[in-house]
N, C-alpha and C positions, 0 to 999 in steps of 0.2 A: 322406362325410367332408369337412369344411371345408378349403379350400385356404388355407394361411397364406402371407402375403406379407411381404416385407422392408419395414420401416417407412420406409426411406429411398428405395429405388428401385422397390419394388413387385414385384420378382422373386419367383417361387414359392420357398418355403423347403423344404428337405429336411433331415432329421436330427432332432435332439431336438425334443420336443413344446413346449418353452418357448423355442425359438430365435426371435429377433425380427429379426435381420439376416442377410443372406446372407454377409457377410464383415466383416473389421475396418475396411475403408475406409468402408463404409456406416455402420457403428456410429459411427465417429469423425465422419463428416460429419453425421450426425443429432444427435449430442451437441454438436458445435460450433455448429450452428444453434440448438439448444435453449438453450445457455448464452451465446450471443454478446453479448446485451445486458449481462448481469451481468459477463462477462469484460471488455467494453470499459470499463464503469464502474470495475471493480477495477483494470484496467490504468492508467487515467487517474489514479486516486487514488494508486496505488503510485508512479507517475511523479512526482507532486507531492511525496510524502513523501521519495522518494530525492533529489529536487532540493533540498528544504529541508535534508535531512541534509548534502548536499555543501556547501551554502552555509555552514551552521554549522561544519562541519569546516574549511573553507577559512579562515574568519574567526577561528577559535579553535585555532590550532596548538599552543598551550601547555597547553590544557585548561581554563583560566579566563581571561577577559578582559572588558573593557567596550567597548561599541560603541554608536553611534547607531542607532536604529531605522531611520532613513532609509537607512543603508548596506545593511541586509538587503533593504529594498524595492527599492533600486537593482539588486541582484543577482537580483531576481525571487522573493524569499521570499514564501510565501503563509501568512499567520498563521492561516488557517482550518484548516490541516491539520497535525496532530501525532499521534504514536502514544500518548502518555501524559502525565499530569500528576502532579506531586508537590506536596503542600501541607505546608509545615513547621508545627511547633507554633506558631510565631509568626504563621501565617496567610499566608505568602508562597507563591505558586503558581508552580512551575517548569513549563514546557511542553517536552516532549521529542519529538524525531524520532529514534527509536531511542536511541542512547546520548548524543547531543548535545542540549543544551537551552538555554533562555534564561529569565531572570527579568526581567520588566518592572520598571524602577526609576523614580525620579522623572523627569519631563520626557520627553525623547526617548531616554533611555538604557536599555540592556539589559545584563544580566550574562550572559555566555555561559559554559556549563559543559560538562563531559564526565563522565558517570557513571564511577565507579571500579570498580564491580562488573562482572564479565564472566560470561557464560553459557558453560559448557563443554559 
């Protein structure tokens, strides 16, 4: 009979035939190592999205406003990261970080908006 070993620590396994780990700690450690690169990338992207959202929320307390693009840049806004876009029938494209968004206008100006729809 083949001796099965824990994929994380190498300890001999006892019990079910399809068992891969000796305990939950080894299972968690194995999966954390397996997913660490993806988790770090996702964590960094999520951090950037949350920061962008906070900046938009801070600069747009009334729900709609106009602001210079440079103000967002000063606060650390990263224009490469957003959660969705919305293009109007007229062809204007809004960029959103969750429910807060902006519309590039002429020159250095942006229109800041907040979506009215909410997910329950």
